[in-house]
C-alpha positions in Angstrom: 46.8 -40.6 -49.9 50.5 -40.6 -48.9 51.7 -41.9 -45.6 52.9 -38.4 -44.7 49.6 -36.9 -45.4 47.9 -39.5 -43.3 50.3 -38.8 -40.3 49.6 -35.1 -40.6 45.8 -35.6 -40.8 46.0 -37.8 -37.7 48.0 -35.2 -35.9 45.6 -32.5 -36.7 42.7 -34.7 -35.5 44.5 -35.2 -32.3 45.4 -31.7 -31.6 42.3 -29.7 -33.0 39.8 -30.5 -30.1 42.3 -29.3 -27.5 43.2 -26.2 -29.6 39.6 -25.2 -30.0 39.0 -25.7 -26.3 42.0 -23.5 -25.5 41.0 -20.7 -27.9 37.5 -20.8 -26.4 38.8 -20.2 -23.0 40.7 -17.2 -24.2 38.0 -15.7 -26.3 34.6 -17.0 -24.8 33.2 -16.6 -28.3 33.0 -20.1 -29.8 32.8 -19.1 -33.4 35.5 -16.7 -33.2 37.7 -19.4 -31.5 37.0 -22.1 -34.2 37.9 -19.4 -36.8 41.1 -18.6 -35.2 42.1 -22.2 -34.8 41.2 -23.0 -38.5 43.3 -19.9 -39.6 46.2 -21.1 -37.4 46.2 -24.6 -38.9 45.9 -23.2 -42.3 48.8 -20.8 -41.8 51.0 -23.5 -40.3 50.3 -25.8 -43.1 51.4 -23.2 -45.5 54.8 -23.1 -44.1 56.6 -26.1 -45.4 59.8 -25.5 -43.5 58.0 -26.4 -40.2 58.0 -30.0 -39.0 54.6 -30.0 -37.6 54.7 -33.7 -36.4 57.7 -32.7 -34.2 57.2 -29.1 -33.3 53.7 -28.4 -34.3 51.8 -28.6 -30.9 53.9 -25.7 -29.3 53.6 -23.7 -32.6 49.8 -24.2 -32.6 49.3 -23.1 -29.0 51.7 -20.2 -29.4 50.0 -19.1 -32.5 46.5 -19.5 -31.0 47.6 -17.4 -27.9 49.0 -14.7 -30.1 45.9 -14.6 -32.4 43.5 -14.5 -29.4 45.4 -11.7 -27.8 45.4 -9.8 -31.1 41.5 -10.3 -31.5 41.0 -9.3 -28.0 43.1 -6.1 -28.1 42.3 -5.0 -31.6 38.6 -5.6 -31.7 36.0 -5.0 -29.0 32.6 -6.8 -29.4 29.8 -4.6 -30.6 27.3 -7.5 -30.6 27.6 -10.7 -28.8 25.5 -13.8 -29.9 26.4 -15.4 -26.5 23.6 -14.9 -23.9 24.7 -12.8 -21.1 23.3 -12.7 -17.5 22.5 -9.4 -15.7 26.0 -9.1 -14.3 27.5 -9.4 -17.8 28.8 -12.9 -17.5 28.6 -15.1 -20.6 26.3 -17.9 -20.2 27.0 -21.3 -22.1 24.9 -24.4 -22.2 26.1 -26.8 -19.5 25.8 -30.5 -19.8 24.1 -31.7 -16.6 26.2 -33.9 -14.5 24.8 -37.4 -13.7 26.5 -37.4 -10.3 24.8 -34.1 -9.2 21.3 -35.1 -8.1 20.5 -32.2 -5.8 19.3 -29.2 -7.8 20.6 -26.8 -5.2 24.2 -28.3 -5.8 23.7 -28.0 -9.5 22.6 -24.4 -9.3 25.5 -23.5 -6.9 28.0 -25.3 -9.2 26.7 -23.5 -12.3 27.0 -20.2 -10.3 30.6 -21.0 -9.2 31.6 -21.9 -12.9 30.1 -18.6 -14.1 31.9 -16.7 -11.5 35.2 -18.4 -12.1 34.8 -18.0 -15.8 34.2 -14.3 -15.4 37.1 -13.8 -13.2 39.4 -15.8 -15.4 38.3 -13.6 -18.4 39.2 -10.5 -16.3 43.0 -11.6 -16.0 45.4 -10.0 -18.4 45.6 -12.1 -21.6 49.1 -13.5 -20.9 48.3 -14.5 -17.4 45.0 -16.1 -18.4 46.8 -18.1 -21.2 49.5 -19.3 -18.7 46.8 -20.3 -16.2 44.8 -22.1 -18.9 47.8 -24.0 -20.4 48.9 -25.0 -16.8 45.3 -26.1 -16.1 45.6 -28.3 -19.3 48.4 -30.2 -17.7 51.3 -28.5 -19.5 54.5 -28.2 -17.8 56.0 -24.8 -17.1 58.5 -25.5 -20.0 55.6 -26.1 -22.4 53.8 -23.0 -21.1 57.0 -20.9 -21.6 57.5 -22.3 -25.2 53.8 -21.8 -26.1 53.7 -18.2 -24.9 57.2 -17.5 -26.2 58.6 -16.3 -22.8 61.3 -17.4 -20.5 60.8 -20.2 -18.1 60.9 -17.9 -15.0 58.5 -15.5 -16.7 56.1 -18.3 -17.4 56.3 -19.2 -13.7 55.5 -15.7 -12.8 52.5 -15.4 -15.2 51.1 -18.7 -13.8 51.8 -17.5 -10.1 50.3 -14.1 -10.5 47.3 -15.4 -12.4 46.5 -18.0 -9.7 47.1 -15.4 -6.9 44.7 -12.9 -8.6 42.2 -15.7 -8.9 42.6 -16.6 -5.4 42.1 -13.1 -4.3 39.1 -12.5 -6.3 37.5 -15.9 -5.5 38.7 -16.0 -1.9 35.3 -15.8 -0.3 34.0 -18.7 -2.4 36.8 -21.0 -1.8 36.9 -23.6 1.0 39.2 -22.7 3.9 42.0 -25.1 2.9 42.2 -23.5 -0.5 42.6 -19.9 0.7 
C-alpha cells in the first residue's frame, strides 16, 4: 500500500466516527446516517481534484449537512424502525452512567435528553446543523465553511438555534441558564 493511501485511510478512520455521529444528530435514523456518510466518502474519493488531507474535513461535514437536509426535505418516513414513545420522541438505547447511582436522577436525565433531542430535531435543518457543529467544538468560521454560508450568517444560525432551544426548554433549565 502506498504512503498516500495509508495517509488517506488514517484520515478516514479519524474523521468517520465524528461524521457518523454528526449525521445521526441530523437524521436520528442510525442506518440512514451511516449510509449517507458512506455515500459522502465514496463521492469525495471519486473526485481526484480534491485534496482530502488538507480540505477534506470541511468538505465531509458540508456534504453530510447537505445530504441530510436533502434526505429530510425530500423523503418523509413511512415506517421507522426506531422505537418511539407515546409523545413521538425517538428512543435510543442509553449507556448507563457509572456516576449516576440514583435511579430517579437517571430517569430524569434520560427524560431531559429525550426532550432536548426532540426540541433539537424541531429546529430548521440549517439551525440544527449550526448548533450541532458548534456543540462539537467547531469555531464559527468552521461552521460557516461546513454549511457554506457567510460568517455572520453562521453566527445568526447558531444564535437563533440556541435561542429557540432556550425558549422551548426554558422551564427545564436551571435559573442561571435561562
